C-alpha positions as CSV (number, residue, x, y, z in Angstrom):
1,X,18.8,-3.5,19.3
2,X,19.6,-6.3,16.8
3,X,16.9,-6.1,14.1
4,X,17.9,-9.2,12.2
5,X,15.2,-11.4,13.7
6,X,12.6,-8.6,13.0
7,X,13.8,-8.2,9.5
8,X,13.5,-12.0,8.9
9,X,9.9,-12.0,10.2
10,X,8.9,-9.0,8.2
11,X,10.5,-10.4,5.1
12,X,8.6,-13.7,5.5
13,X,5.3,-11.8,5.9
14,X,5.9,-9.7,2.8
15,X,7.0,-12.7,0.7
16,X,3.9,-14.6,1.8
17,X,1.6,-11.6,1.0
18,X,3.4,-11.2,-2.4
19,X,2.9,-14.9,-3.2
20,X,-0.8,-14.8,-2.3
21,X,-1.2,-11.6,-4.3
22,X,0.3,-13.2,-7.4
23,X,-1.8,-16.3,-7.0
24,X,-5.0,-14.4,-6.4
25,X,-4.2,-12.1,-9.4
26,X,-3.8,-15.1,-11.7
27,X,-6.9,-16.8,-10.4
28,X,-9.0,-13.7,-10.8
29,X,-7.7,-13.1,-14.3
30,X,-8.6,-16.7,-15.3
31,X,-12.0,-16.3,-13.7
32,X,-12.7,-13.1,-15.7
33,X,-11.8,-14.9,-18.9
34,X,-13.4,-18.3,-18.2
35,X,-16.3,-17.8,-15.7
36,X,-17.5,-14.2,-16.2
37,X,-20.7,-13.3,-18.0
38,X,-20.1,-9.8,-19.3
39,X,-23.8,-9.4,-20.3
40,X,-25.0,-9.7,-16.7
41,X,-21.8,-8.6,-14.9
42,X,-21.5,-11.6,-12.7
43,X,-19.4,-14.8,-12.4
44,X,-21.3,-17.8,-13.6
45,X,-21.3,-21.0,-11.5
46,X,-23.6,-23.2,-13.5
47,X,-20.7,-25.4,-14.7
48,X,-18.7,-27.4,-12.2
49,X,-15.3,-26.2,-13.5
50,X,-16.3,-22.6,-13.4
51,X,-17.8,-22.9,-10.0
52,X,-14.7,-24.5,-8.6
53,X,-12.5,-21.7,-10.1
54,X,-14.7,-18.9,-8.7
55,X,-14.9,-20.5,-5.2
56,X,-11.2,-21.1,-5.2
57,X,-10.7,-17.4,-6.1
58,X,-12.9,-16.3,-3.2
59,X,-11.0,-18.6,-0.8
60,X,-7.6,-17.3,-1.8
61,X,-8.8,-13.6,-1.8
62,X,-10.1,-14.1,1.7
63,X,-7.0,-15.8,2.9
64,X,-4.8,-13.2,1.3
65,X,-6.7,-10.3,2.9
66,X,-6.5,-12.1,6.3
67,X,-2.7,-12.7,5.9
68,X,-2.2,-9.0,5.8
69,X,-2.9,-9.0,9.5
70,X,0.0,-11.4,10.2
71,X,2.3,-8.6,11.5
72,X,-0.1,-8.0,14.3
73,X,0.6,-11.5,15.6
74,X,4.3,-11.6,14.8
75,X,5.5,-8.3,16.1
76,X,5.7,-7.0,19.6
77,X,4.3,-3.6,20.7
78,X,6.8,-0.8,19.8
79,X,9.1,-3.2,17.9
80,X,8.9,-1.5,14.5
81,X,11.1,1.6,13.9
82,X,9.1,4.7,13.2
83,X,11.4,6.1,10.6
84,X,10.3,5.7,7.0
85,X,12.7,5.1,4.1
86,X,13.0,7.7,1.3
87,X,11.3,6.8,-2.0
88,X,13.2,4.3,-4.0
89,X,13.5,4.5,-7.8
90,X,10.4,2.2,-8.1
91,X,8.6,4.3,-5.5
92,X,9.4,7.5,-7.4
93,X,8.0,5.9,-10.6
94,X,4.9,4.9,-8.6
95,X,4.5,8.4,-7.2
96,X,5.0,10.0,-10.6
97,X,2.5,7.5,-12.2
98,X,-0.1,8.2,-9.5
99,X,0.3,12.0,-10.0
100,X,-0.4,11.5,-13.8
101,X,-3.3,9.1,-13.2
102,X,-4.9,11.4,-10.6
103,X,-4.6,14.4,-12.9
104,X,-5.9,12.4,-15.9
105,X,-8.9,11.2,-13.8
106,X,-9.7,14.7,-12.8
107,X,-9.7,15.8,-16.5
108,X,-11.9,12.8,-17.4
109,X,-14.5,13.6,-14.8
110,X,-14.7,17.2,-15.8
111,X,-15.3,16.2,-19.4
112,X,-18.1,13.8,-18.3
113,X,-19.9,16.0,-15.8
114,X,-23.2,15.8,-17.7
115,X,-23.1,12.1,-18.6
116,X,-22.0,10.3,-15.4
117,X,-24.9,8.7,-13.4
118,X,-24.5,10.9,-10.4
119,X,-25.1,14.6,-9.4
120,X,-22.9,17.0,-11.3
121,X,-21.7,18.6,-8.0
122,X,-20.3,15.3,-6.8
123,X,-18.4,14.9,-10.1
124,X,-16.9,18.3,-9.8
125,X,-15.9,17.8,-6.2
126,X,-14.3,14.5,-7.1
127,X,-12.3,16.2,-9.9
128,X,-11.0,18.9,-7.5
129,X,-10.0,16.3,-4.9
130,X,-8.2,14.2,-7.6
131,X,-6.2,17.3,-8.6
132,X,-5.3,17.9,-5.0
133,X,-4.3,14.2,-4.7
134,X,-2.1,14.6,-7.8
135,X,-0.3,17.4,-6.0
136,X,0.4,15.1,-3.1
137,X,2.2,12.6,-5.3
138,X,4.0,15.3,-7.2
139,X,5.5,16.5,-3.8
140,X,6.4,12.9,-3.0
141,X,8.1,12.5,-6.4
142,X,10.0,15.7,-5.8
143,X,11.2,14.6,-2.4
144,X,9.2,17.2,-0.5
145,X,7.2,14.8,1.7
146,X,7.2,17.3,4.5
147,X,5.0,19.6,2.5
148,X,2.6,16.9,1.3
149,X,0.3,16.0,4.3
150,X,-2.3,18.6,3.6
151,X,-2.6,17.4,0.0
152,X,-2.9,13.8,1.1
153,X,-6.4,14.4,2.2
154,X,-7.2,15.0,-1.5
155,X,-6.4,11.3,-2.1
156,X,-8.7,10.2,0.8
157,X,-11.6,12.5,-0.3
158,X,-11.2,11.6,-4.0
159,X,-11.4,7.9,-3.1
160,X,-14.5,8.4,-1.1
161,X,-16.1,10.5,-3.9
162,X,-15.2,8.0,-6.6
163,X,-16.8,5.3,-4.4
164,X,-19.9,7.5,-4.2
165,X,-20.0,8.1,-8.0
166,X,-19.9,4.4,-8.8
167,X,-22.4,3.8,-6.1
168,X,-24.9,5.9,-8.0
169,X,-24.2,3.9,-11.2
170,X,-27.6,2.4,-11.9
171,X,-26.3,0.4,-14.9
172,X,-24.0,-1.8,-12.8
173,X,-25.8,-4.0,-10.2
174,X,-24.9,-3.0,-6.6
175,X,-23.5,-6.4,-5.8
176,X,-21.7,-7.0,-9.1
177,X,-18.1,-8.2,-8.6
178,X,-16.6,-5.2,-10.5
179,X,-18.3,-2.6,-8.4
180,X,-17.9,-4.4,-5.1
181,X,-14.2,-5.1,-5.7
182,X,-13.4,-1.5,-6.7
183,X,-15.2,-0.2,-3.6
184,X,-13.0,-2.5,-1.5
185,X,-10.0,-1.1,-3.2
186,X,-11.0,2.5,-2.6
187,X,-11.7,1.8,1.1
188,X,-8.3,0.2,1.5
189,X,-6.7,3.3,-0.2
190,X,-8.4,5.6,2.3
191,X,-7.3,3.4,5.2
192,X,-3.7,3.3,4.0
193,X,-3.6,7.0,3.4
194,X,-4.8,7.7,7.0
195,X,-1.7,5.9,8.4
196,X,0.7,7.3,5.8
197,X,-0.4,10.8,6.7
198,X,0.1,10.0,10.4
199,X,3.7,9.1,9.6
200,X,4.2,12.3,7.7
201,X,3.0,14.5,10.5
202,X,5.1,12.8,13.2
203,X,2.4,10.6,14.7
204,X,3.4,7.2,13.2
205,X,1.7,3.9,13.9
206,X,4.2,1.7,11.9
207,X,2.5,-1.6,12.6
208,X,-0.9,-0.3,11.5
209,X,0.7,1.3,8.5
210,X,2.3,-2.1,7.6
211,X,-1.0,-3.9,7.9
212,X,-3.0,-1.3,5.9
213,X,-0.2,-1.2,3.2
214,X,-0.5,-5.0,2.8
215,X,-4.3,-4.9,2.5
216,X,-4.1,-2.0,0.1
217,X,-1.4,-3.6,-2.0
218,X,-3.2,-7.0,-2.1
219,X,-6.6,-5.6,-3.1
220,X,-5.4,-3.0,-5.6
221,X,-3.0,-5.4,-7.3
222,X,-5.3,-8.3,-7.5
223,X,-8.4,-6.3,-8.6
224,X,-6.9,-3.4,-10.5
225,X,-4.4,-5.3,-12.6
226,X,-6.8,-8.2,-13.5
227,X,-9.5,-5.7,-14.4
228,X,-7.1,-3.9,-16.7
229,X,-6.5,-7.1,-18.5
230,X,-10.2,-7.7,-18.7
231,X,-10.6,-4.2,-20.3
232,X,-7.9,-5.0,-22.8
233,X,-9.9,-8.1,-23.7
234,X,-13.1,-6.1,-23.9
235,X,-14.7,-8.1,-21.1
236,X,-15.2,-4.7,-19.3
237,X,-15.9,-1.6,-21.3
238,X,-17.1,1.2,-19.0
239,X,-14.6,4.0,-19.1
240,X,-15.4,5.3,-15.6
241,X,-14.4,2.0,-14.1
242,X,-11.4,1.8,-16.4
243,X,-10.1,5.1,-15.0
244,X,-10.6,3.9,-11.4
245,X,-8.9,0.6,-12.2
246,X,-5.9,2.5,-13.5
247,X,-5.8,4.6,-10.3
248,X,-5.8,1.7,-7.9
249,X,-3.2,-0.2,-10.0
250,X,-0.9,2.8,-9.9
251,X,-1.5,3.1,-6.1
252,X,-0.6,-0.6,-5.7
253,X,2.8,0.1,-7.2
254,X,3.4,3.1,-4.9
255,X,2.2,1.3,-1.8
256,X,4.2,-1.9,-2.5
257,X,7.4,0.0,-3.2
258,X,7.1,2.0,0.0
259,X,6.7,-1.2,2.1
260,X,9.7,-2.9,0.4
261,X,11.8,0.3,0.9
262,X,10.9,0.4,4.6
263,X,12.0,-3.3,4.9
264,X,15.3,-2.5,3.0
265,X,16.0,0.4,5.4
266,X,15.5,-2.0,8.4
267,X,17.9,-4.5,6.8
268,X,20.6,-1.8,6.6
269,X,20.2,-0.7,10.2
270,X,21.0,-3.8,12.4
271,X,21.4,-1.6,15.5
272,X,18.5,0.7,14.8
273,X,16.6,2.1,17.8
274,X,12.9,1.5,17.8
275,X,10.2,3.7,19.1
276,X,7.7,2.7,21.7
277,X,4.9,4.7,20.2
278,X,3.6,2.0,17.9
279,X,0.0,1.2,18.6
280,X,-1.6,-1.3,16.2
């Protein structure tokens, strides 16, 4: 099967998502500097220019998240190949970075068991799951992906527990942009990992994996990277949220590099045979 038309469509989708990601990242960074009140933890819309910036950010974020579903409408059932590309150099860097960040987050939680605004047992469980998640990325970095699936559940459970820990944070309002945004990132990580693990155990759903990769990359890049800049500028100061922002930013690098590597593999195989097992 000639995959050149498929490659062209996928490349167009990824370029579009990449452009929207960059635009949303720039807008959110500007909004954090120009329209964010750090004392109350919300964007302010009492001035017309600030209101326009915040509303434009919300529109672009919504449009970017919706654009991640474009492959569902541009691909036929079973059209995507089920084989995944090996980790590229950038992907290896992303996997190694994620391993370090997950391990560091585990150590951080263990040192803050008594001071975090959540039950101590929840913190300890999250630290254990983060350590297991770090092992998953170590195996990916070492090229032993066939041994990694069991450890991948550590990433999923760690994300769920980190979401729970921040949920119990009484000092950050429940609907504050920082908390809500990070919760969306963690949910997207769990969704992405579900389909990545399916691919590793021989039950791939490549179209669903592509869509969840796009959602995860978009949210984690836009939110994680802009939040880190806000931390550098002392707009944000909570170390717990800083650790989670580091995690999702590292995951964005890993997820994005995997998607680009899969596209590059498709470009090198113009006569590749595709599987009929793809179910969005």
